[in-house]
N, C-alpha and C positions, 0 to 999 in steps of 0.2 A: 775462247771462254769469256763470254760477256758478263759483266757485272752491271747491276742497276740499283740506284737508290733515289729516294724522293726527298725533296726539300720542301717542307711545309712551313707556314708562319703562324704566329699568334694573331695576325691580322694583315690587312692590306698595307702595302708600302713599308714593310719591315726590312726590305732589302733582298728578297728572294731572288729576283732577277739578276741583281748584281753579284750576289754570292755564287750563283750557278755559272755566270759568265767568267768570274775569276777562277773558280775551280776548274772550269772547262779549259781555260788557257793554261793553267798550271799543269794539269795532267797531260795536255797536248804537248807542252814543253818537255815533259818527261818521256815523250815518245809514244804515248797512247793514242789510239783512235777514239775520239770522244764525240758523242752526239747529245745535243739537248733535246728535251721533249716536254711539252706541256699539253696535257690531254684536252683541257678546255681553257680558253682565254677570253677575256672581255676587254676589247680595246678598239678605238678608232684609228690607232696608229698601226698601219699594216705595211708589210713589205711584199713585193712580188718575187716569187721564187723562180729558179731556173726551170722547174717543171711546169710553169704556167699557171700557178695558183697564187693565193695570198695567205700569209700567216701573220701572227702578231710580231710587231717590231722587236720586242724583247727576244724572241726566239731567233730572229734573223741576226741580232747582235751576238747572241750566244753561239750561233753557228759560226759567225766570223771569229769569235774567240777560240773556237775549236778548230779553226782553219778548214772548215768544210763548207760546201755550198748549201745554202738553205733549201729545205725541201718542205712540201706541203705536209709531209708525215710528221714533221717536228711539232706541229700544232694542228691536230686534225679537226678540232672544233673551235672556231673563232666567232664570237658574238660581237657585232658592231652596233652599239646603241644608236637608234634613230629617233626615239622619243624617250620620255621618262619611264615608259612602261612597255617598250618593245624594242626589238633589235633585228638586224639582218643576220641570218644564220649561214655561216660558211663552213662546209664540211669537206675535208681533204682538199682545201684550196678553192672550192667552187661554191658560188652562191646557191643556196637552196630555197631562198625566199625570206620573207620577213614574218616574225611571229611576236605576238604579245607575250610578255614575260610569263603570265599565268599558263598559257598554252605550252610554252617551251618547257616549263618545269613539269607539267603534267605528262609530256611525251618524250622528255630528253633521253630516257634509257634506250630509245631506238638507235642512238648514235654510239652506244658503247661498243658495238661490234666493229665499227669503223675505227674507233679509237684504239682498240686492241690490235686490229690489223696494222695500223700505222706504227704502233709500238713495236710489233714484231719486225716490221720493215726496217726501222732505224736500228734496232738491236742487232739485226743480222749483219750490219756493216760497221759495228763499233766494238771496242773493247770495254767501254764504260758508257752507260746512258745515265745522264743526270736529269732527273724529272723535277719540274717545278710545279708546285701546287698553286692554287688561286685563293685569295682571301685567307680563310682559316678553316681547319678541320673542326674548330670549336663552334662553328655555326651549325649546331646540331639540328636546328629546325630545317636545314637543307639536306640532311644526311640521306633521307630516303630518295633513291634515284640519283645520288651524287655521281658526277663524272670527274670532278676537278680535284678532289682530295682523297679521302678514305674510300670513297666508292671505287675509284680507279685502283688505288693501292690494294684493295681487297680483291678486285677482279683479276689483277695481274700478280697478286700475292707478293707484294714488295714491302721492304722496310722503309722507314722514313726518319729524317732528322727534323727537329722543330727549331725554328729561328725566332728569337725574341729581339725586339728593338729597345735598347735601354735609353736611347735618346729621347723618346717620348714619355718616359717614366712608367713606373708600374710593371717593370719587366718580370720581377719575381712573381707577382700575382698572376700576370698573363701566362707565364709558362706553367706554373703550378696549377693554375685554374684550368688551362687547356687539358692537361693530363687528367685532372680530377673529373671533368664533366664528360670525357669520352667514355663510351661503353668499353668493357674490358677487351673485347676483340680488336677494337681500333687502337686503344691505348697500347696494346702489346706490340703494335707496329712501330711505335716511336722508340727508336733504339738509342737516341742521344739528343742533346740540344746544344745550341750555340747562342752566344750573345753577340749582337751586331750593333754597330754605330756607337762604340764605347768612346768616352772622352776621359782623359786623365790617367791616373795610376790604376792599372788593373788589380793591383794588390788590395786596393780599397774595396774590391768586390769579392774578396776571397770568402768572406763569411756567407755572402749571398750565394756564391757558387756552391759552397759546401751544403747549404740548406737545400738548394734545388736538387743536387745529386742525391741527397738522402730522401727528399720528398718524392722525387720521380723515380728513384731507383735506376737512373740512367746516368751515363757520364756526360760531362761537358767536353765537347771536342774543340772548343776555342772561344776566346773573347776577342772579337774583331774590332779594332779601332775604326772610327769614322774615316772613310776613304775620301779625302777632300777632292781628289781629281775626278770623282764621279760626275761632277758638273760638266765635264768635257764630253761625256758619253751621251748618246741619245736617250731621252727619257720617254717612257711609254705612257704613263698615266697623266691625263689632263689635269689632275688635281695639283700637279707640280707647277702649273702655269701661273698660279698666284705668286710664286716666288721666283719663277724662271725669268731671267733677263740676260743681258750681256755679261760677259766676264769683265767688262770695262765700264766705268762710270761716266765716261765722257766720250765725245766723238759725235759724228753726224747721226741724227736721230732717224731710225727706221722703226715705224710703228706697225704693229701687227694686231689686227682686231681679234679679240678673244671671243669667238663665236661660241654659242652654247654647245654645238655639236662639232667643234673643231676636230679636224682629222689630219693625220700625217704632219703634225706640227714640227717634227724633227727636220722638215725641210729648212727650217730657219737656223738649225744648229751651227752650220759653217759661218753664218753671219755673226752669231753671238761671240765667236772666237776672234773676230777681226778687231785689231787694236784701234782702228779709226771709226768704229761703229758702236753706237749705243742702241741696242734693240729694246724697244718698249712694248710690252704686251698691254694693250689698252683693255682694261677690265670693264665689265658692264657698269654703267653709271658714270663712267669717265668720258670726257671729250677726247677727240683725237688731238694730240699736242700740235699746236700751231707751228712749232719748230720742226716738224717732220719733213725730211727731204723726200722720203718714200713711204707710202702706206701700202702694206701688204694685206690683201684679203686672202686668208689661207684656205686650205681644203675644208670641206664640210661633209659630214655623213648624211645630211638632209638639207640640200641646197635651198629649197623653197622656204622651209621653216626658218633657216638661219638668215635668209634674206629678209624675212618679215621681222626677225629679231633685230637685225642690223638697223632697219628703219625705225623700229620701236625705240632704239637707243638714240636716235637722231644722228647716227653716224653717216647716213646718206647726205644730210645737210653739211656736215663737217667735210665730207669728201668733195662736195662741189666747191666749197670754199678753198680747200686745199688745192684743187686743180686750178681755180682762178688765180691763186697765188703763184702758179707755175710749178707746183709739186707733181711728183710722179705717183702712179698707182700701178701695182702689180697684183693681178688675180691669179691664184694657183688652183687648178682643178675646179672645185665648186666655186671658189672665188672668181675664176675666169668666167664661169657660167653666169654669175651674178652681174658681171660688168656689162652684159649684152642688153639688147632691146627687149627680148622675150625669153622666157623659159616655158617650154611646153611639156606637159606630163600626160600624154594621151591615154596611158594605161594605168594611171593612178599608182605609180611606183612609190611616190612619196606621200600618198594620201588620196584625197579626192581628185579625180581626173580633171584636167583643165590647164589653163595657162596663166602666168603672172607676168607683170612688167618687171624687167630687170632695171638696173641702175642707168642704163642708156649711155654709158661711157664708151662702149665699143659698138660698132655697127655689125653685130653678129646676133644670131638666135640659136638657142640650144633646144634639142628635142631629147628627152630622156627615153632610153631604150632598155628593154629587158635584158639584152645581152650585155655582159660586163666586159669592158676592155681591161685586160691584165697582161702587160708586156713590159719587158725591159727594152730600152731604146738607147741609141747613140747616134750622134750626127754632129752638126755644127750649129753654133749660134748664128742666126741669119745676119745680124747687124755687124758682127766682128769676124765671122768665119772661123772662130776658135772652137776646138772640140768641146762637146757637151754630151753628157749622158744622164740617164735617170730611169724612171719607170712611170708607166701610166696605169691607173687603177680608178676607173670611173664608169658610171652609167651615163650614156648620152653622147650625142654628136653635135658639134658646133660648126656653124657655117655662116658666111656673110662677107660683105665687101672688105672689111678690115683683115680678113684672113689672107688677102692678097699681099699683106705685109706680115709674114709669119714671124714667130719668135725663134723657131729652129727649123732646120732642114734635116730630115731623117731619111737619108737615101733619096728615093723617089717621092717620098711623102713630106708633108710639112706639118708643123705643130703651131697652134696659137695664132694670135692676132695682135696688131699694133694700130693705134689710132693714127690719123693723119698728122697730128701734132707730135707724135712720138711720146706723149706723156703717159698714155694708158697702154698697158701690156697685159695680155692674158696668155696662159700656157697650161697645158695638161701635164707638164713634165715635173713630177715630184723628184726631189733629190738633185735637181740641177745645180744647186749652189755648192755641191761637193766637188764639182769640176773646177779646179783651182784657177786655171788661166782664164776661163770664162768669168768666174766670180770676181777676179781681180779687175778685169776690163769693165764689167758691169758696174762695180763700185767706183771705178774711175769716172764713169759717165755721170755719177752723182757727186763728183768732186771729192772723192775719198782717195787718198794716196794708196798706191799699190802696196800690198804686203807680201811677206814671204810665208804666210800660213799655208801649210800642207795638210789639208784636212784628213785625208785617209791615213797619212803617216801619224798624225796626232792621235787618231782613234786607236791604231794598232799599238803605238807606244804606250798609251794609257792602259790598254788591255794587258800589256806586259807588266806594267807597274802594279795593276790589280792582281795579276797572277802571283807576283812576288809578295804582295800583301797577304794573300791567302796562304802561301807557303810558310810565311813567318808566323801567322796567328792562328791557323787551323791545323789540326792533326790530320793531314790528308791520308796518311797511311792508315790511321784508325778508321777514317770514313770508308776507305776502300775495303777494309776488313769487314765493316758492318754491311756493305753492299751485298746484295744477293747475287749468286752465280746462277745465271739463267740456264 
């Protein structure tokens, strides 16, 4: 007997993903089989699944919270922005092509059948399905053809909860206003609301809670205090990068370029937790700090466009000065491609077909290919022989003399390249810094003392803390009662 309920928000970044992850772990700890589900997501932070596809990073974390392997069916439609007006469309884990936003919105209903098929697939293997909406159901200008919120809820005939973020202010107006502007048939699906990111004494909100319960004619299922340890968990939305840095204010500086289309920036999460490291996200308009021991060029959803943006910021000049001072540079995925001599796009996958000069720091060239590499990998770090694992998710193949000095050995294959000087390294291996022994040895090569940080253990321990936070502050039994039996 499977139950399902949807978690919607009054806006983006109100904590939907974290709430679902916490509830998933809490119910899992109660002995239930739980599956997360998000019909449509928009993010350049993706994870590779065991079934050979990609989904949003938030759903991968939620699957981990539920102690199940991530599947493409947990996020059947993923939009990965490539420009301000277009995105790559991923359906059930596989790239369908790139579409302008206008064209996608005009034709998006074609994906509803795949979404419902995926929902049935995950529901068949779970006691509870926790569904996350996207943005807000209050965006009534997007209601026609909607896949992410009330459109899906109506198609699957599901109830929903509404999450409001009190931290940003105006939570009473945002909750009451969302109920007020929804058409009656959509409003009827909202069975309860909850307040997230609360600070201080919840009794001070008792009048506001009572007002909202009267105004919306629905119960409040909890007032959830700010969960401070959330900073230890992978973030999905790039808007957090304006505030995201190390958990430590001192240490050896590792600078990360904040590219316009930065992707898979959770690669850097293990470094942020290291006590001897200060991770600095270099924002547009800022120079690369001269004190940087290592500069990381992260993944990118649009390598050639982000390379042009890097040059427009003058970061190419900063990088050359950094290398002359003896500093190291690491390029991950798209950043690896940028480090080479040339990037070729013969099929126009990122715009007009043609080639551009890379930064010239590695003797390699990249050719972008229509077939996308999506695979989990494991092997050894070539320089140290220590175990390393991660995943590849990229368009393109890279080759050249510096590949003779690979970053990693993956069985019979190799990954990445290293310059003759050893200062410049490129790799396609996302998530490699989660390998504790490798990360420790890599940091030692930068003059950073070895630490005892166990990254995977930290994530799981934090998810357990989050679960207890939800058990304490949410009425989970009431939420299960409100869920629909499928």
